C-alpha positions in Angstrom: 52.2 76.6 -11.8 54.2 79.7 -10.7 55.9 77.5 -8.1 56.9 75.1 -10.8 58.2 77.8 -13.1 60.2 79.4 -10.3 61.7 76.0 -9.5 62.8 75.5 -13.1 64.1 79.1 -13.4 66.4 78.6 -10.4 68.3 76.2 -12.6 68.1 77.8 -16.1 66.4 80.7 -17.9 63.3 79.7 -19.7 62.0 81.7 -22.7 58.3 82.6 -22.7 57.8 80.7 -25.9 59.3 77.5 -24.5 57.3 77.9 -21.3 54.1 78.4 -23.2 54.6 75.1 -25.1 55.6 73.3 -22.0 52.9 74.6 -19.7 50.2 74.1 -22.3 50.5 70.4 -21.5 50.6 70.7 -17.7 47.6 69.4 -15.9 46.9 70.5 -12.3 45.7 67.5 -10.3 44.5 67.7 -6.7 44.3 64.6 -4.4 42.9 64.1 -1.0 45.0 62.5 1.7 45.7 58.7 1.2 44.6 58.8 -2.5 46.4 56.9 -5.2 48.2 58.9 -7.8 49.5 55.9 -9.7 48.3 52.2 -9.2 50.3 49.1 -9.2 50.2 47.3 -12.6 49.4 50.3 -14.6 51.6 52.2 -17.0 52.8 55.5 -15.7 51.7 58.3 -18.0 53.0 61.3 -16.1 55.9 63.0 -14.6 54.6 65.3 -11.9 55.9 68.2 -9.8 54.5 68.4 -6.3 53.3 71.9 -5.6 52.3 71.0 -2.1 51.9 67.7 -0.2 53.7 64.5 0.7 53.7 61.4 -1.5 55.0 57.9 -0.8 56.1 55.1 -3.2 55.4 51.6 -2.1 55.0 48.0 -3.1 51.5 46.9 -2.1 50.9 43.5 -0.4 47.7 41.6 0.4 48.3 42.4 4.0 48.7 46.3 4.2 50.9 45.8 7.2 53.5 44.2 5.0 53.6 46.9 2.3 57.2 48.1 1.5 57.6 51.8 1.5 60.7 52.8 -0.5 60.4 56.5 -1.2 58.9 59.8 -0.1 58.5 63.1 -2.1 57.6 66.5 -0.8 56.5 69.9 -2.2 59.0 71.2 -4.7 60.1 67.8 -5.9 59.2 65.5 -8.8 57.3 62.3 -8.5 56.6 59.4 -11.0 56.7 55.7 -11.3 59.6 56.6 -13.5 60.8 53.2 -14.7 57.3 52.5 -15.9 57.1 56.0 -17.5 60.3 55.4 -19.4 59.8 51.8 -20.5 56.0 52.1 -21.1 55.5 48.8 -19.0 53.2 48.2 -16.0 54.6 49.5 -12.7 55.5 47.1 -9.9 54.7 49.7 -7.3 52.2 52.3 -6.3 52.3 56.0 -5.6 49.9 57.6 -3.1 49.4 60.8 -1.1 50.0 61.0 2.6 48.5 64.5 2.8 46.2 66.6 0.7 48.4 67.1 -2.4 48.5 69.3 -5.5 50.7 68.3 -8.4 51.4 69.6 -11.9 51.6 66.7 -14.4 52.9 66.4 -17.9 51.9 63.4 -20.0 54.4 61.1 -21.7 53.0 62.2 -25.1 53.2 65.9 -24.5 56.7 65.6 -23.0 57.9 63.9 -26.2 56.5 66.9 -28.1 58.3 69.3 -25.8 61.6 67.4 -26.1 61.4 67.7 -29.9 60.6 71.5 -29.9 62.2 73.2 -26.9 65.3 73.4 -24.8 63.2 73.4 -21.6 61.8 70.0 -22.2 65.2 68.3 -22.3 66.3 70.3 -19.2 63.2 69.3 -17.2 63.5 65.7 -18.3 67.1 65.6 -17.3 66.4 67.3 -13.9 63.6 65.0 -13.0 65.5 61.9 -14.0 68.7 63.0 -12.2 66.7 63.7 -9.0 64.9 60.4 -9.1 68.2 58.6 -9.8 70.0 60.3 -6.9 67.2 59.4 -4.5 67.3 55.8 -5.6 71.1 55.5 -5.4 71.3 57.1 -2.0 68.6 54.8 -0.6 70.4 51.7 -2.0 73.7 52.8 -0.5 72.0 53.5 2.8 70.5 50.0 3.0 73.8 48.4 2.1 76.1 50.5 4.3 74.2 51.7 7.4 72.6 50.2 10.4 68.9 50.7 10.9 69.7 53.2 13.7 72.0 55.1 11.3 69.4 55.2 8.6 66.8 56.5 11.1 69.1 59.2 12.4 70.2 60.3 8.9 66.6 60.4 7.8 65.7 62.6 10.8 68.7 64.9 10.1 68.0 65.2 6.4 64.3 65.4 6.5 63.0 66.3 10.0 59.6 67.2 8.4 59.3 63.5 7.4 59.4 62.3 11.0 56.7 64.7 12.1 54.3 64.2 9.2 54.5 60.5 8.2 53.1 57.6 10.1 55.9 55.6 11.9 54.9 52.4 10.2 55.9 53.9 6.8 59.1 55.2 8.2 59.9 51.8 9.7 59.3 50.1 6.3 61.4 52.8 4.6 64.4 52.1 6.8 63.9 48.4 6.6 62.7 47.4 10.1 59.5 46.5 11.8 57.5 49.1 13.7 58.5 47.4 16.9 62.2 47.6 16.0 61.7 51.3 15.2 60.1 51.8 18.6 63.2 50.3 20.2 65.5 52.4 18.1 63.6 55.6 19.1 63.6 54.6 22.8 67.4 53.9 22.7 68.1 57.3 21.1 66.0 59.4 23.4 
């Protein structure tokens, strides 16, 4: 929880009173590698802060080889099936861990209480939504404006840890190519 508070305090000062109300609703959740955090078809009830670990967002398919990975989050970042969280409707994708992962989660109901009684709640809500929006926007622009090779090189430049710790089949899906095409891209680059 100290990591989370430190993250928040880098952006704005938080009073002990506000932090007490906010943190009273935080739930520490620990997941093993390859465990679901949120399942397809369920309503997302949490916004979570990743203390440690790596998480992926994907659209499940009957054939696991055809799953579509569209996002990754790491320690020090927020994670949620955010559209489901906001609209209170079933999610069209799933969230799962790629490594052993520890997260701090706040429920929708508690967050509404925090919004109504503190400044910190609005700030955290805004920060998490801004971060999730920027990731989504950047990904969309990348898919529209860059070649697969450019997307791979940019991904490697921006997040070298990603390339080292995430299976290539998920990276291939994320940049919009088959694993075979990613192999050719990697061969051409090296």
